[in-house]
DSSP file (Angstrom, degrees, kcal/mol; ACC not computed):
  #  RESIDUE AA STRUCTURE BP1 BP2  ACC     N-H-->O    O-->H-N    N-H-->O    O-->H-N    TCO  KAPPA ALPHA  PHI   PSI    X-CA   Y-CA   Z-CA
    1    1 A M              0   0    0      0, 0.0     2,-0.4     0, 0.0    82,-0.0   0.000 360.0 360.0 360.0 120.3    0.0    0.0    0.0
    2    2 A E        -     0   0    0     80,-0.1     2,-0.3     0, 0.0     0, 0.0  -0.801 360.0-153.7-102.7 140.3    1.5    3.2   -1.1
    3    3 A F        -     0   0    0     -2,-0.4     2,-0.1     4,-0.0     0, 0.0  -0.826  13.1-127.0-112.4 150.3    0.7    6.7    0.3
    4    4 A T     >  -     0   0    0     -2,-0.3     4,-2.4     1,-0.1     5,-0.2  -0.408  35.0-103.8 -82.2 168.8    0.9   10.1   -1.2
    5    5 A Q  H  > S+     0   0    0      1,-0.2     4,-2.2     2,-0.2     5,-0.2   0.887 123.2  53.7 -64.9 -36.8    2.9   12.8    0.5
    6    6 A A  H  > S+     0   0    0      2,-0.2     4,-1.8     1,-0.2    -1,-0.2   0.893 110.3  47.9 -65.2 -37.6   -0.5   14.5    1.7
    7    7 A E  H  > S+     0   0    0      2,-0.2     4,-2.3     1,-0.2    -2,-0.2   0.903 110.1  51.0 -69.5 -39.3   -1.5   11.1    3.2
    8    8 A L  H  X S+     0   0    0     -4,-2.4     4,-2.3     1,-0.2    -2,-0.2   0.876 109.8  51.1 -62.7 -37.6    1.8   10.7    4.9
    9    9 A T  H  X S+     0   0    0     -4,-2.2     4,-2.1     2,-0.2    -1,-0.2   0.874 108.8  51.1 -67.4 -36.3    1.5   14.2    6.4
   10   10 A L  H  X S+     0   0    0     -4,-1.8     4,-2.1     2,-0.2    -2,-0.2   0.914 111.1  48.0 -64.3 -43.4   -2.0   13.3    7.6
   11   11 A I  H  X S+     0   0    0     -4,-2.3     4,-2.1     2,-0.2    -2,-0.2   0.885 111.4  49.6 -65.1 -39.7   -0.6   10.2    9.3
   12   12 A A  H  X S+     0   0    0     -4,-2.3     4,-2.2     2,-0.2    -1,-0.2   0.881 111.0  50.5 -68.9 -36.4    2.3   12.1   10.9
   13   13 A A  H  X S+     0   0    0     -4,-2.1     4,-2.2     2,-0.2    -2,-0.2   0.907 109.8  50.2 -65.2 -40.3   -0.1   14.7   12.2
   14   14 A A  H  X S+     0   0    0     -4,-2.1     4,-2.3     2,-0.2    -2,-0.2   0.896 109.1  51.8 -63.7 -40.8   -2.3   12.0   13.6
   15   15 A K  H  X S+     0   0    0     -4,-2.1     4,-2.3     2,-0.2    -2,-0.2   0.936 110.4  48.0 -59.2 -49.4    0.7   10.5   15.4
   16   16 A Q  H  X S+     0   0    0     -4,-2.2     4,-2.3     1,-0.2    -1,-0.2   0.884 111.5  50.5 -61.0 -40.4    1.7   13.8   16.9
   17   17 A K  H  X S+     0   0    0     -4,-2.2     4,-2.2     2,-0.2    -1,-0.2   0.876 109.7  50.0 -67.1 -37.1   -1.9   14.3   18.1
   18   18 A V  H  X S+     0   0    0     -4,-2.3     4,-2.3     2,-0.2    -2,-0.2   0.907 110.3  50.7 -67.5 -41.1   -2.1   10.9   19.7
   19   19 A Q  H  X S+     0   0    0     -4,-2.3     4,-2.2     2,-0.2    -2,-0.2   0.916 111.6  47.5 -63.0 -41.8    1.2   11.5   21.5
   20   20 A M  H  X S+     0   0    0     -4,-2.3     4,-2.4     1,-0.2    -1,-0.2   0.894 110.7  51.7 -64.2 -39.2    0.0   14.8   22.8
   21   21 A A  H  X S+     0   0    0     -4,-2.2     4,-2.2     1,-0.2    -2,-0.2   0.881 108.6  51.4 -65.8 -38.8   -3.3   13.2   23.9
   22   22 A Q  H  X S+     0   0    0     -4,-2.3     4,-2.4     2,-0.2    -2,-0.2   0.917 109.6  49.9 -62.4 -45.0   -1.4   10.5   25.8
   23   23 A R  H  X S+     0   0    0     -4,-2.2     4,-2.2     1,-0.2    -2,-0.2   0.916 112.3  46.7 -61.3 -43.0    0.7   13.1   27.6
   24   24 A V  H  X S+     0   0    0     -4,-2.4     4,-2.7     2,-0.2    -1,-0.2   0.885 110.6  53.4 -67.7 -35.6   -2.3   15.1   28.7
   25   25 A R  H  X S+     0   0    0     -4,-2.2     4,-2.7     2,-0.2    -2,-0.2   0.915 107.9  49.6 -66.3 -40.6   -4.1   11.9   29.8
   26   26 A V  H  X S+     0   0    0     -4,-2.4     4,-2.6     2,-0.2    -1,-0.2   0.928 111.7  50.2 -61.8 -43.0   -1.2   10.9   32.0
   27   27 A G  H  X S+     0   0    0     -4,-2.2     4,-2.4     2,-0.2    -2,-0.2   0.900 110.2  49.4 -59.1 -41.5   -1.3   14.4   33.5
   28   28 A V  H  X S+     0   0    0     -4,-2.7     4,-2.7     2,-0.2    -2,-0.2   0.921 110.5  50.2 -65.8 -43.1   -5.0   14.2   34.1
   29   29 A I  H  X S+     0   0    0     -4,-2.7     4,-2.5     1,-0.2     5,-0.2   0.926 111.7  48.1 -59.6 -44.7   -4.5   10.8   35.8
   30   30 A M  H  X S+     0   0    0     -4,-2.6     4,-2.6     1,-0.2    -1,-0.2   0.909 112.2  49.7 -61.6 -41.5   -1.8   12.3   38.0
   31   31 A L  H  X S+     0   0    0     -4,-2.4     4,-2.9     2,-0.2    -2,-0.2   0.914 111.1  48.8 -62.6 -43.7   -4.0   15.2   38.8
   32   32 A L  H  X S+     0   0    0     -4,-2.7     4,-2.3     2,-0.2    -2,-0.2   0.889 112.7  48.0 -67.0 -37.9   -6.9   13.0   39.7
   33   33 A I  H  X S+     0   0    0     -4,-2.5     4,-2.4     2,-0.2    -2,-0.2   0.931 113.3  47.5 -66.3 -44.4   -4.7   10.8   42.0
   34   34 A F  H  X S+     0   0    0     -4,-2.6     4,-2.6    -5,-0.2    -2,-0.2   0.927 112.8  49.0 -62.7 -46.0   -3.2   13.9   43.6
   35   35 A G  H  X S+     0   0    0     -4,-2.9     4,-2.1     1,-0.2    -1,-0.2   0.897 111.0  49.9 -60.8 -41.2   -6.7   15.4   44.1
   36   36 A T  H  X S+     0   0    0     -4,-2.3     4,-2.6     2,-0.2    -1,-0.2   0.915 111.3  49.0 -65.1 -42.2   -8.0   12.1   45.6
   37   37 A L  H  X S+     0   0    0     -4,-2.4     4,-2.5     1,-0.2     6,-0.2   0.919 111.2  49.2 -63.1 -43.4   -5.1   11.9   48.0
   38   38 A T  H  X>S+     0   0    0     -4,-2.6     5,-1.6     1,-0.2     6,-1.5   0.869 111.9  49.3 -67.9 -32.4   -5.6   15.5   49.1
   39   39 A L  H  <5S+     0   0    0     -4,-2.1     3,-0.4    -5,-0.2    -2,-0.2   0.928 112.6  47.2 -66.4 -44.7   -9.3   14.9   49.7
   40   40 A L  H  <5S+     0   0    0     -4,-2.6    -2,-0.2     1,-0.2    -1,-0.2   0.856 112.3  49.7 -64.9 -35.1   -8.6   11.7   51.7
   41   41 A A  H  <5S-     0   0    0     -4,-2.5    -1,-0.2    -5,-0.2    -2,-0.2   0.635 112.0-120.8 -78.9 -14.8   -5.9   13.4   53.8
   42   42 A G  T  <5S+     0   0    0     -4,-0.8    -3,-0.2    -3,-0.4     3,-0.1   0.585  80.2 119.0  87.7   9.2   -8.3   16.3   54.5
   43   43 A F  S   <S+     0   0    0     -5,-1.6     2,-0.4    -6,-0.2    -4,-0.2   0.755  78.4  32.9 -77.8 -24.9   -6.0   19.0   53.0
   44   44 A W        +     0   0    0     -6,-1.5     2,-0.5    -9,-0.1    -2,-0.3  -0.990  62.8 176.1-136.2 125.9   -8.5   20.0   50.4
   45   45 A S        +     0   0    0     -2,-0.4     3,-0.0    -3,-0.1    -6,-0.0  -0.951   9.0 164.5-133.2 114.9  -12.2   19.9   50.7
   46   46 A H    >   -     0   0    0     -2,-0.5     3,-1.6     1,-0.1     4,-0.2  -0.997  35.0-142.4-132.1 129.8  -14.4   21.2   47.9
   47   47 A P  T 3  S+     0   0    0      0, 0.0     3,-0.3     0, 0.0     4,-0.1   0.770 103.9  45.5 -64.3 -23.0  -18.1   20.6   47.6
   48   48 A Y  T 3> S+     0   0    0      1,-0.2     4,-2.2     2,-0.1     3,-0.4   0.144  74.9 114.7-104.0  18.0  -17.8   20.3   43.8
   49   49 A A  H <> S+     0   0    0     -3,-1.6     4,-2.5     1,-0.2     5,-0.2   0.877  75.4  53.9 -60.8 -37.2  -14.7   18.0   43.7
   50   50 A I  H  > S+     0   0    0     -3,-0.3     4,-2.5    -4,-0.2    -1,-0.2   0.891 109.5  48.7 -63.6 -38.2  -16.7   15.1   42.2
   51   51 A Y  H  > S+     0   0    0     -3,-0.4     4,-2.5     2,-0.2    -1,-0.2   0.891 110.6  50.3 -69.3 -39.1  -17.9   17.4   39.3
   52   52 A I  H  X S+     0   0    0     -4,-2.2     4,-1.9     2,-0.2    -2,-0.2   0.912 111.8  48.3 -64.8 -41.9  -14.4   18.6   38.7
   53   53 A A  H  X S+     0   0    0     -4,-2.5     4,-2.2     2,-0.2    -2,-0.2   0.929 111.3  50.4 -63.1 -44.1  -13.1   15.0   38.6
   54   54 A F  H  X S+     0   0    0     -4,-2.5     4,-2.6     1,-0.2    -2,-0.2   0.927 109.8  50.3 -59.7 -45.4  -15.9   14.0   36.2
   55   55 A A  H  X S+     0   0    0     -4,-2.5     4,-2.3     1,-0.2    -1,-0.2   0.864 108.9  52.2 -62.1 -36.1  -15.1   16.9   33.9
   56   56 A L  H  X S+     0   0    0     -4,-1.9     4,-2.3     2,-0.2    -1,-0.2   0.903 110.3  48.1 -65.7 -40.3  -11.4   16.0   33.8
   57   57 A V  H  X S+     0   0    0     -4,-2.2     4,-2.2     2,-0.2     5,-0.2   0.936 111.6  49.0 -68.3 -43.4  -12.3   12.4   32.9
   58   58 A V  H  X S+     0   0    0     -4,-2.6     4,-2.4     1,-0.2    -1,-0.2   0.914 112.1  49.9 -62.0 -41.2  -14.6   13.6   30.1
   59   59 A F  H  X S+     0   0    0     -4,-2.3     4,-1.0     1,-0.2    -1,-0.2   0.912 110.2  49.9 -62.3 -42.1  -11.9   15.9   28.8
   60   60 A A  H  < S+     0   0    0     -4,-2.3    -1,-0.2     1,-0.2    -2,-0.2   0.874 113.7  45.7 -67.1 -36.3   -9.3   13.2   28.8
   61   61 A V  H  < S+     0   0    0     -4,-2.2    -1,-0.2     1,-0.2    -2,-0.2   0.892 118.2  41.5 -72.2 -40.3  -11.6   10.8   26.9
   62   62 A A  H >< S+     0   0    0     -4,-2.4     3,-2.0    -5,-0.2     4,-0.3   0.533  86.2 102.9 -83.8  -7.5  -12.7   13.5   24.3
   63   63 A L  G ><  +     0   0    0     -4,-1.0     3,-2.1     1,-0.3    -1,-0.2   0.803  68.4  62.5 -51.5 -41.4   -9.2   14.9   23.9
   64   64 A P  G 3  S+     0   0    0      0, 0.0    -1,-0.3     0, 0.0    -2,-0.1   0.767 101.7  54.8 -60.4 -21.6   -8.3   13.3   20.5
   65   65 A Q  G <  S+     0   0    0     -3,-2.0     2,-0.2     6,-0.1    -2,-0.2   0.515  99.6  77.3 -90.4  -1.9  -11.2   15.3   18.9
   66   66 A F  S <  S+     0   0    0     -3,-2.1     0, 0.0    -4,-0.3     0, 0.0  -0.657  83.2  12.7 -98.2 159.0   -9.9   18.6   20.2
   67   67 A G  S    S-     0   0    0     -2,-0.2     2,-0.1     0, 0.0   -50,-0.0  -0.132  98.6 -26.1  82.1-171.0   -7.1   20.8   18.9
   68   68 A Q  S    S+     0   0    0    -51,-0.0    -2,-0.1     3,-0.0     0, 0.0  -0.323  92.1  60.4 -78.6 161.6   -5.1   20.6   15.7
   69   69 A G  S    S-     0   0    0     -2,-0.1   -55,-0.1    -4,-0.0   -59,-0.1  -0.248  89.5 -46.1 106.7 166.1   -4.6   17.5   13.6
   70   70 A P        -     0   0    0      0, 0.0     2,-0.1     0, 0.0   -53,-0.0  -0.321  52.6-127.0 -71.2 148.2   -6.8   15.1   11.8
   71   71 A K    >>  -     0   0    0      1,-0.1     4,-1.6    -6,-0.1     3,-0.5  -0.450  28.9-104.1 -86.8 166.4   -9.9   13.6   13.4
   72   72 A Y  H 3> S+     0   0    0      1,-0.2     4,-2.5     2,-0.2     5,-0.2   0.863 120.6  58.8 -60.0 -37.3  -10.6    9.9   13.6
   73   73 A E  H 3> S+     0   0    0      1,-0.2     4,-2.3     2,-0.2    -1,-0.2   0.862 103.0  52.0 -63.6 -35.2  -13.1   10.1   10.8
   74   74 A E  H <> S+     0   0    0     -3,-0.5     4,-1.9     2,-0.2    -1,-0.2   0.903 111.2  46.3 -67.2 -42.5  -10.5   11.5    8.4
   75   75 A L  H  X S+     0   0    0     -4,-1.6     4,-2.4     2,-0.2    -2,-0.2   0.906 111.7  52.3 -66.6 -41.5   -8.0    8.7    9.1
   76   76 A L  H  X S+     0   0    0     -4,-2.5     4,-2.8     1,-0.2     5,-0.2   0.927 108.3  50.3 -58.2 -47.6  -10.8    6.2    8.7
   77   77 A A  H  X S+     0   0    0     -4,-2.3     4,-2.4     1,-0.2    -1,-0.2   0.894 109.7  51.7 -60.3 -39.4  -11.8    7.6    5.4
   78   78 A L  H  X S+     0   0    0     -4,-1.9     4,-2.5     1,-0.2    -1,-0.2   0.938 112.3  44.8 -62.3 -48.5   -8.2    7.4    4.2
   79   79 A L  H  X S+     0   0    0     -4,-2.4     4,-2.5     1,-0.2    -2,-0.2   0.879 111.9  52.3 -67.8 -35.6   -7.9    3.7    5.2
   80   80 A Q  H  X S+     0   0    0     -4,-2.8     4,-2.5     2,-0.2    -1,-0.2   0.922 110.7  48.9 -64.4 -42.4  -11.3    2.9    3.6
   81   81 A Q  H  X S+     0   0    0     -4,-2.4     4,-2.2    -5,-0.2    -2,-0.2   0.945 112.7  46.7 -61.0 -48.9  -10.1    4.5    0.4
   82   82 A K  H  X S+     0   0    0     -4,-2.5     4,-2.1     1,-0.2    -2,-0.2   0.891 112.4  50.2 -64.1 -40.6   -6.8    2.6    0.4
   83   83 A A  H  X S+     0   0    0     -4,-2.5     4,-1.7     2,-0.2    -1,-0.2   0.908 110.3  50.2 -64.7 -40.4   -8.6   -0.7    1.2
   84   84 A A  H  X S+     0   0    0     -4,-2.5     4,-1.0     1,-0.2    -2,-0.2   0.895 111.5  49.0 -64.7 -39.7  -11.1   -0.1   -1.7
   85   85 A Q  H  < S+     0   0    0     -4,-2.2     3,-0.3     1,-0.2    -1,-0.2   0.878 111.0  50.2 -63.8 -39.9   -8.1    0.6   -4.0
   86   86 A Q  H  < S+     0   0    0     -4,-2.1    -1,-0.2     1,-0.2    -2,-0.2   0.824 108.6  51.3 -70.1 -34.3   -6.3   -2.5   -2.9
   87   87 A N  H  <        0   0    0     -4,-1.7    -1,-0.2     1,-0.2    -2,-0.2   0.693 360.0 360.0 -77.0 -20.5   -9.4   -4.7   -3.4
   88   88 A D     <        0   0    0     -4,-1.0    -1,-0.2    -3,-0.3    -2,-0.2   0.464 360.0 360.0 -75.4 360.0   -9.9   -3.5   -7.0
């Protein structure tokens, strides 16, 4: 399967986006662990802590659809096009 330069650029941008999303997810997990520990230790008490934690989880899950770079749908369309060409 051969790719054009534009397709290779799309793939490279997707790779960078995934790497960024993974780094942010690790940061969110560390933040959630830190927040949980401070809540359990009694250093931080906030009535909306559960809502903040939920928002962080939703953000981490939805992160690949935010920001610059190709969306999942664009990569899927590229792969479908290449698979259709290969089957012909």
